[in-house]
N, C-alpha and C positions, 0 to 999 in steps of 0.2 A: 592361659591360666586352667589348672586342672580343678574340675569340680567333680566331686565324688557321685553326685546325683545324677549328673548327664554326662558320663564318661565319654570322651572322643576316642577315636583309633589310637592316639598318641597316648592317652590316659590311660587306656587299657594295656598298653605296652608297659607303662611305668607301674600298673597294678600288678602285672605278671612279674615284674622286677620285685615288687614288695613281696609278692607271695613267695618268690624263690627264697628271699631272705628270711621270710618268717613261714614256716610250715603251718597247718592247723594245729598240730600238738605243742610247737613250741609256743605259739601265739596265747594259747589258754593255758600252758602250764608254767611256762619259763619267761617271766616278765623282766629278769633281769639283762637279758639279750637285748643289746642297742639296736634299734632300727633306725633305716634312714629314708627320708621321703624328700621328693624335688617337685616343687612348683614352678611354674613360668607365669610370670606377670609382667606387665608394661610399666613403665616409669610414669610418674605424674598422676596416678589413679586417685579420685577422691577418696575421702575417709568414708569407711564402712563397706568398702568394695569386697565381695567374698574372694578369698584366695583358695581354700581347700580346707576339707574336713579330715582332721588326723583319725578320729576314731573309725570313721567309715573307711577310709584307706587302710587301716589295719585291720580291717574285719573284727571288730570288737564286738562282744555280746553285751549289748546295754541293758539286758534283762538281769543280769547278776546283782546280787545285794552283798554288801553295800555297792552303790553306783560309783561309775568311774570319776575321777577328778583329773583335770588337766591344768598345767600350770607352767608358766615361762620361768626359767633360771635367774632372770634379771640381771645376767651378768654381761650380757654383751650390748654393744652399741647399736647392733642391728635391731635389736627387740624394740627399740623405742619407735619402729615404724610399723609395727603390726601390735593387734590386740587378739586374744583368744578368749573363746566361749569355754569356761571352765567345766562345764557339763558335757558339751558335745564334741569339745576339742575342735571348733570350727576356728580357722584363722580369718581375720579381716584386716583391712589396712586402717592405720590410725590416723591422727590429725597430721602428723609429720610426713609431708610429701617425699616420695622417693624419687631422688634426681640421680640417675646414673652415672653422669659426668662428675658429680660430686663424690660418690661412693666408690666408684672405680674410674678414676681419671686417667690411669694408663692401660686400660684393659684394652684388648683387642677383639674384633668380631669372632675370631677363632675360638679365643679362650672364654669370652662370657664374663658378665659381671655377677656374682653370686653373694647373697647376704644367708649366713648359717645362724640357726636358732637351736636351742636345746630346750624340748619340751618333756616335763615330767608326767608320767601316768601314775596316779595314785588312786586309792590307799596302798600301804605297805604291801599288801597281799598281792596286788595287781602291778606293783612298781616296775618300769620300765622307762630307759632314756630314749628318746626319739630325736634323731638328728634331723632336722628339717632345713634344706636349703633351697632359697628362693633365687631363681635365674630372673635377673632384672633385663627385660628387652627394651631396645633403644626405640624411642619415637623422635620425630622431626622436630624438636623443640628448640633449636638453638639455630639462629641465622650465621652465615659465613661473615666473618670479621677481618677488616684487613688490619695489620699492625699498626698503620697509620692512616690518618684521615687524607694526608695528601702525599702522592706519589711523583717524584721528580725524576724525568728521564732526559737525556741528552744526546741528540742525534745530529751528526754533521749534515751540512746542507748537501755536500756531494753524495750521499749515500746511495748506493745503487738500489733498484727495485727489486725486492724481495729479499732484501736484508733483513736479518732478525735479530731483536734485542731482548734479552731475557728480563722479565718484570721480577725482581728477586723478592718484592714485598707481596708475596703471594697471600691469599686469604686463608684463614684456619675456621674450621667448623668442628666442634667437639662430637658432633654427632657421628655415628659409624656408617659405614657401607654406603648404601645408595644414598642416605640423609646427609652424606658429607658434600663436600665441594665437587660439583660435577663439570661445571664449564665456566668460562669467562666470556664477556662481551662488552663492547664500546657502546655507549650512548650515542655517540657523534664521531664517525671515523673520518669527517672531512674530506672524504674520498681519496685521501691518501695513505691511510693508515687500516689495518686489520689486525685481529688477535687470532693467534694459534694456542692449543694447549697440549702440552707434552707431559707424558707419564713417567716417571723414573722408576728403578727396580722396586724402589719401595712403596710404590703406590701413590707417591705424592704428585699433585698435577703443578706444572708450573705454566704460566701465561708467557707468550712470546709476542712482542709487537713487531708486526711485519709492515715494512714501507711497500706501497704499491704503487705511487707515483713519485715523480722528482720533485725535491723540496728547493726551496729558494729562501734563504733568511732575510734577503732584502725585500722580498715580497711578504712575508709572514715569519715573525720570529720566534712565535710560541703558538702552541694548540694546547686548549684547556677542554677536557671533557670529564666524562665519569667513567669509572671502570666497574662493571658489576660481575660480582661472583655468585653464582646461582647452585643451589644444591638439588638433590633429586627427589624431594618431598613432593607431595600432591595435597594442596598447591605448593609450589617451590617458595623457599625463602629465599631473600635476596641481601647482599652486602654490597656496598659502595663506597668508593674511596675518589678524590680527584685525582686526575692524571693529568699532571702538567709536562708537555713535551716541549723541551727548548731545542730550538735548531741552532746549532754551533755554527760560528761563521769560518770559512775557508776562503782563500784569497782568490777570488774569482772575478774581481773588479779592478780596474786601473783608474788612477787620476784623470781627471779632465778639467780645463780651464773654464771658468764661469765666463771670462773675456778673453778671446784670443788675440785681440788687437787694440793695444791702447796708446793713445796719442796724448803727449804731455808737452806743455808751452813752459818755456824756462826762460827767465830774464838774465842778462847778463850779469847783473849785479847780486844775483839771489846769494843769499849766505850759507857758509858751509853747514851741514847737517839738516838742511830743509828736506823735507820728504817729497819725492816726486810722484811716486806710484805705490799702490801695493796689490800684488796680484793674489789672486785666490783660486785653489785648485780642490776638488772635491773628490774623496773616494768613499763609495757607500759601504764599504767593508768596515770590521770592528777592529779595535787594539792594533796589535803590530801590522796587522793587513792593511790598515788604514793611513799608516804613517806616511807624510809627504815632505820630501826635501826639495828645496830649489836650488838651482845652479845656472850659471850662464853657459850657453852653448860654447863649443871651441871656436866658432866662428867669429865671436866676439873679440876683438883685439885686446891685448892684456893692457894697454893704457886706458882703454876704454872702461874695463873692468874695474881698474883703480880709481877711475873718476866717478863711477856710480856704484855705490855698496849696496849689495843684494843680501839680504837676512836670508838664510837658507832654511829657517824654521818657519817665519811668518810671511816671507815672500815680500818684505817692504824694501824698496829702493829709495836710498837717499844721496844726496850730494856729498860726495866724500872730501871735495877740495873745491877752490875757487874754479870757476869755470873761465875759459879763454874765449869770449864772445867776439873776438876780431877774427878769429881764423876760422872757427867752427860755426856752423849754421844748424847742423841737426845730427843726432847720434840714433843708429838702430840697435836696439838691444833684443837678442834671443835668449828667452828663458826656458829652461826645462823644469817639468815638475816630475820627480822620480818617485816610484813606489816599488814595493818588494815585488822583484820578478816581472816588471811590468815595462813596456815601451814608452819612453819619457812622452807627457804633454808637452806642447810647444805653443809659447805665447809671445807675440812680438809688441815690444815697446819703442815708440818712436818719440824722441825728445827733440823739440824745436827750440833753438836757442833764438831770442830776442836781443838784439844790440841795444847797449845803453849808451845814450849820447850824453856825455859830460860837457859841462859848461853852462847850459841854459839853465832856467830856475827848475827845481824840482819840488813837487807837491808831496808831502810827507803827511798820510793820514793816521790818525789815532782815534780809535772807534770807541764811542761810549756804550752805543748799543751793541747787541750780540752780531758778530761778524765771522764769515767764514769763507775763505777763497773770494773775498771782494764782494760779498753778498751779505747785506745787512737785514736783521729779520727786526720787525716791530710788531707787538701786540696792537689789534684793533682798538682795544680798551684804552690806550696811552693817550693822555691829555694834549691839548694843543701846546706848541712850544716845548715839546720834548726834545732834549739835544740828541743827536745822532752821532756825531763825530767832530773832531777838531782837525783841520787842514792846516800845515805849516809850509810855508813857501821858503825852500832853501837855494842856496847857490846863487844868492841874490847880489848882484852888481848894483851897489848903491847909486852908480850914475844912471841906471835906467829905472823907469817906473814900470811896475807889474801891476796888470790889472786881473783880479780874480772874480769870476761870476759863475753862474750855474745856469747850465742849459737843460731843458726837458721839462716836463708838464708834472704838475701834481702839487699838494698842499706843502711845499718846502721852501725854504729860504737860506741863503749863505750870506751870513753877515760877519763884519769885522768883531773880534771878540773884545769888547772894553777898549782899553787903550793900547793894548799889546800890538806890535807892528807886525806884520805879515802873518798874523793868526785869525783864522776865520772858523766859525761855527756853524755847522750845518744843522737845522733844526726843522721841526713840523710848523706849520701855521694853523692848523686844525686837526680835528681827531680824524682818524683813519677809518676807513668802512671797508673790510674783507668782501663783503657782498658786493660791493660796487666796483673796486679795483683791487686784484689780489698781488700786483706787482708794478713797480715803477723804475725805469730807466734813467738814472740821471749822469750828466757829464759836466764835472768841474774844470773849467777852462782858465789856465793861467797864460797870460801873454806878456811880452815886454814891447818896449819901444822899437826894438828891431824886428818886430812882427814875428818873433819866435814863438810859438804855441805849443803849450804842454796840456794835454787832456789826460784826464783820469775819470775812468768810467766807474760808476757804482750802480748797483742794483739793490733796491730796497724791496723785500718781500713782506707783506702784511700777513701775521698770524691770525689765524681764525680762533674766535673764542664765542662760546655758548650763547650768543646775544640774541638769538631769535628762536621764538616758540614755534612750533610747527602750526601750519595754517590749513585748514580744512578748504577743500574747493567749494562745499556747501555746508552751511552751518546747520540747515534743517535738510535731512534726507528723508523723503517720503516715498514709500514703497509699497505696491499692492501686488498682492499674491492671492492666488484662488485656493480655498481650503481642499483639505484632501490631498496636499502636495506630497511628493515622494521624500522620504528622510534624507536630509543632507542636501536639500535644494538650494540653489544659488540664489541669492537675493540681489545683492548689489556688490560693486568693490568700492570701497570707501578710499579716498585718495586726499592725503595731506602732503605738503611740501615744507621743506625747512631749507632756507639758503645757506644756512652753515655748512661746513665741510667735515669731511671724515665721518667719525661717530656722531659727531654733534649734528649732524644733518640728516643722521639715519632715524627713521621714524618706526615705531612700534605701534601697534594699535591694541587697546585694552577696552574690554567691556566695562562700563560703569556698574557700580554696585546695585543700580535698579534694574538692571538687564536680567529677564528670566534665563533660566538655565537651559533653554532650549535653543537659545542663538549662540552662535560660535563665530567668533572673529579670527582669522589668520592673523597672528602677530606682524608678520613681515609684509604680507601682500595685501593685507585689509580687506580680504574677501570676507564677506558676511554671509553666512549660511543658517539655514534653521535645521536642527537635528531631526526632529520628529514632524509627524502630520499634523498640520492645524485643523482646527475645528471652529468655523465661525459662530456656530451656536453655542460654544464654549466661551469664547472670548473673540471679539471682533478687532480689537485695535490693541496693539502694543506700543508702547513710547518708553524709550531708554536712551541714554547717552553712551557716547563711544568715545574714549580719551585717545589722543595722539600724542605719543611721549618721544622726545628725543632721547639720544644717550650720551648727552653732554653732561658737564658738573658746573654747576648744580643742574639738574634736568629740568627741561621747560616742557610744558604741555598745553593742550587746548582740547576744547571738548566739541562735539557735534551731536544734534539731537536727531535719532532715527524714530520715524514713525512707521510702522508696519501695518497697513491695513488688509484684514482678511476678507477677500471677496466671496459672495457666496455663490456656492453650487448647489444645483437640485438633487441633494444626497438625503433628504428626508422626506418620506410620504406622509401626505396627510393622516393625522391621528384623531380618531374619536375617542371622547373622553370615556366611553363605556365601550366594553367588548361587544355587547349588543344591547338593544334597547327595547323595551315593554310598555307599551301604551295600553291603557284601558279607558274605553269610550263606550258611552251608553249608545244603545242601537237608536236608529233614527235620528242621529245626530246630523245637523243640518249640513248640506253640502258647502265645500269650501271652508268649513270650520277647522279651527287649527287642532290637530290631533295631539301633536307634541312637536319638541324641538330636539333636533340632532346637534349636538355641539362638536365641532371638530377644530383642530389645531394643525397648524404646520410651523415646524421651528425655523424654516427658511425665511428669507426676506425677498421684497420686491414681488415680481410675478412668480418667483419660484415659491412664494409663500401664499399666493391666490388660490382659495380653494372654492370649485365648484361641485355641487351635489347633485346627483341623478338617480333615478330609480331604474335597476337593472330589468325588474320583472313587477308585474301588476302596475304599469304606469296607464292603463286603460281606466283603472279605478282611482289611483291615487296620484298627487302630484307633490312635488316639492320645491320650496324656495330655494334656489341654487346659492344665493349668498347668505340668506339667515338661517335656513336648514328647518323651516317651519313645514311639517308633514300635514297635508291636507287630503280629504276624500272630495271627489268631484261630485259624488251623488250622495245621498242618505243611504246608510247601510243598515242591512235587515239581518238582525242575528239569526232569525229562523232560516234564511236563506244560506248564510256562511257565518259562522260564530268566530273564526279566526283569520287572520291574515298574516302571510310570512312574506316580508319583502326584503330584498337585498339593496342596499342603497351603497352608492360607490361616490367616494370623495376623491377628486383628481386635482392636482395643481396644475398651475400655469408654466412650468418648467418645460424644456425641451432636452431631452424626452420628458413627458410628463409622468410623475409618479402617483400612484393612486392606491387606495385601500378601500376594503369593502366591509360592511357590518350587516347584521341582520336585525331586523326590526319586526317584532312581533306585535300585532294590532289585536286585542281582544276585546269584543263587543260585549257590554253588559246588558244583561236582560231587561227590558221595560216590560211591563204588563199591558202588553196591545193586542192580545189574542184571548177571546173568551174559549171556554171549554166547548168542544165539539162532540156532540153525543153521537156515537156508532151504534148502539143499540137501546132502545128499539130504533129501528130504521126509520119510522115515520110515526106520525101522531095517529093513523088510521090502522095501525097494526094492532094486534091483540093476541092474547094468549089464553088457552083454554085451562080452566081450573076446575077440577072435580069438586062437587058439592060434598062430598066426604072429605076433604082434605082438613087434615087436622092441624091446630093452631101450633106453631113453631116451625112449620114447614116453608121452606125457601120455596117460591112460586115464581120469581123473576129476578132479574138483575139488570140496572141501569149501567151501562159502560160508555164512559167518556175521556177524551184525551184533551191535553192542551199543549200548544207549540211552544210555549215558554217553558222557562227553567226555573228551578228553586221553588221558593213560595209561591211563585208565580204560576206554577204548573201543579201545585198542590189542589186536590179537587176535593169538594164536600158535597155530599147529596142530601136532599131534605125534600119532604112531602109538604106542598102548600095548600092544596086543593084536592078534593075527592068528589066523586060522583058515586053515590049508592053505599050501602053499608052504614054502619054505625062508626062514630067517633073511635079511633083505637084500634080499628079492624086490621090496620096494615102499619108495618113499620119498615124503615130503610137504615140500613147501616149507612152512617155518613161517611165512611171511608172506602167501602168497597162497592156501595150503591145495590146491596144484596136486599130484596123486599122479602119480608116474612109475614106469613099469615099469623094474627095474634088472637083473632077470633073466629068461631064458626061462622061461614056463610049459611044463613039461613033461607035466603031468596036466591033463585036463579036468575040468571040476565047479566046485564053488561054493567061492569064497575069500571071507573076511570080516576086515576090519580094524576094530578099535575106535579112533576118533579123539577124541583130546582137544582140544577149542577152549576156549582160556584167555585171560583178558584180563591186563593189566599193572598191576592195580588195587592201590591200598594201604589198609590195611595188609596185607590178604591178598587175592590175586588169586580171582576168581570163574571157574568153567569149566562146560562142558556136554559131555556125550558123544554121539557119533553112531555107528552102525555102518554102514559101508561094504562092500557085498557086490558081487562080481565074478562073473560064470557065465562060464568059459572053454569056448568051444564055437564052432563054424561058425554054427550057427543055434539058434534057440530053438523046439525041436519040441513039448516038453510042458511048458506054463505051469504045470499043476498040479503036476508034479513038482518043478519048482523052488521052488514056495510051499511044499511039505512040507520042503523042506531048509532053508528059511529059518526055518520055526517049529520044528525040532527044537532042544532044549535041549543042545547039544553045546559043551563047555568049549574055549576057545581059546587059544593059547598067549601067554604075556606078553612081549611086545617089550621093555618096561622095567617095572620094579618101581616102581608108585606107592606113595605113602606113607598114601593115603587108601583107604577102601572105597566104591567108586561104587555107586550105586542107579539103576536104570533105572525110569523113569515112563510112564505111558501118557499118551496127549493128546499135547501137543505133544513131540515128540521131542528131549529133552534131558535131562540128568543134573544133577542138584544136588549139592553138596559135603555140605550139611548138610540134613536134612529140615526143620528149623525156621528158616524165613528172618528171623522176627523177631529171633530170638538174634543173628543176624550183623549186623543193622541197629544193634542196641544196642551189639554190640562195636565197629562203625565209628564211632557217634558218640563212643564213649568215647575212642577213639583220636583222633579230631579234636579234642577238648579238650584234649589234651595237647600238641597242635601250635597252639592258639588264638592265641598269641604270634607265632609264626611267620606264621600266616595274616594277621594284623593289618599286620605289616610288609610283606608282599607287596601286601596290599591297598591300602596307601598308595602303595607304588611304581607301582602299577598303574593308580591311579586316573585318573591323566591319559591313559593309553592308552584308557581305555574312555570318555572323553568324546565320542569321534566316534561312538559306536554308541548314545547315550543316547536317540535318537529312534527306534532301530528295535526292532521287536518280535520278532527273531529270537533263538535261542538263542544264548549268550555261552558260548564255548570258553575255558577257562583252561588253557593248554598248560603241561605240566611239561617243564621243559627237562632234557636229560641230557647228559653229556660224551660228545664222539665215542668214546673209548676203550671206554666203559661200554656204549654202544650196539652196537660191533663184538661185544664180549665176549658180549652177551647173544644176539645174532643166530647166533654161532658155536656156543653152548650149544644153541640152539634147533635148529639144523641136526643136531647130534649126537644129539639127542633123537629127531629123527624119522627116523633111518637105521634101517632095519630089519638 
């Protein structure tokens, strides 16, 4: 498509062509001369696609007044496909889609497909007619299509290899050039066919079916596949049709007899027209190639042919006339089966003739039950005393007595029929059972007083009926299978028997409606399988029924119950109820006390589900009950030595091999106020500091510095002066938070001043504290050290700045004062108080659990801050300041 704003090389050629048609003078001066523009676009473009700018391509000056106007003549059908901008002359596609195959159904790739437009350039003083041609380019928007959905071809079975058959119903693609049909192929060539494509002078492609292997109609008479036509687009479009290849018959087979030797027994008194035998020959060819005619061989004498009539079409041999049983004993007949162009097939029929003795009594049977060739058939459902046949004794000499009786075993009897003479009835004496006896052989014997015996042989066949239902070998089938089995695992083979015959005794197996869909039974073999892997933890036992159904009419069935028990395998590791555990324990917790319980489960059963816990690290300090999961410390724990313990606990089951899992346990020690503050400065009660007499009030003259090993409020220290020696009241003040001692009044006297400072924490339930003596020697210099030391060692009472409620005691060694001389008593009381607040501690521990997760991998001490309200904090600071003022 040409665009005036971004002209390509080809567009510049077309612009040059336009300039040749319209010189600059003619374009500005003579607008009555018609111009022609050609634009190239693809079919199927969406609405609003830019085609070209007429004004720009005509090099019109859009600065003139009045401005140019562009309009379509609205006289051509092609103009419904484009819209024009009246002021710029730009052409765009309209809502009507341009289809090249519809507009130019018979155009070729060389001629092209054009749409012509007439555009007027207005107003009148600029008027000119512009002929616009749109060259529509083809796109691959049509797939090949066969003229019919099914193509039939006929190929003789004796077709030689590489023979070619043209497929006349070739596909059609309305697209042009490379977008048209390019090739054909078969979805399935069966190993005996392939396709080739030939192009004629007109460029049309014709597919040819090529035979690549020998064909045999008797093996496969028809081949059905899909033939695909493919064009040259990217991606290619396909068309399909069903190709049916019928293999036509040729006479490549000859008749053959199903039986080549037949023996026939013939009584001498057999009546004319009796059927002796029927021969059957088969030719697998079709139609005329399979036609068979029967004829006697030339070796058969003419009189024998006249005695035994042979049907040429159906091969039936009948007795044509009365036979002479006196002279002839047997006949041999040679029969030929003739087929078109074939060597005849040969069969031999031997007829044995049994002579008939005349004169003695003759037994004439008349059958009531169905009979064929001396074989009587009875249903096993027939009731007792069902009649079978009448027997009449003929050729009876009235001077001789004839006895008639039955030989053979079975529920039968032969009785004279009512009052009729020489008439006997054969009947059953009880119901028959096919499953017990299927056939009886009876002999009816007639003899006279001259000891002449006539025997008539009779065979009774019992017809089976569907009177038995299938019976399972086991009515309850119990199966055990380990879980995590492979799909389609064999479970068992169900076996049911049915004594009935034929289809009545054929048993099929069907799962009951309560059987889960994961179980499958083979209808014929009764093999029961499970289609998926079983999981004992999901379901341990399956119970359903299986039906055994015979194929009789009506059908009979029986059921068996199948119980499938899924045995456990150690396929589940022990599982802790939490990913990790955090326990808060107050320090000095008694040894072997229960810190917490680790709950763990195992979905397996038996020993596979038995779980034992063990500590992987820290077993020298901690122990755990392997069964209950209670974690205990072997000794009392001191937070000041170590505040956090991180343990790895392993849970192992009793399976083989054992499975295990590991969890992390954080033991956080809560601080107990068991350490009084330790004064680091002054270093002893005999140390002193020199203070000049001219020191002005407000000057910081010393500092008491102490630390507390506890944390939180137990480590918050307050300083106060409780006694003094020398100076007037209020001469010194101490900051309760920092321990900084400030001079409040001028010191008029030189000499030694002493302050007893109390250093106390804020612990609960009772704070702990220490005492320290702060000494000041007021003078300009220190000239006599021994004198000062003698003053420090004198036991002189000092005045009380505030009245304490306790009696302090100074100890040697580390310079500190203890509240009580018995520290164990204090620890015991603290633990007792903590026991009263155990519920509160548990609640606080639960709330703070998530806050402590970030520090579970750190080994540093964990501080548990105790929060106080702002008002309470200010009140405490104010009281401390009041107590520290002298």
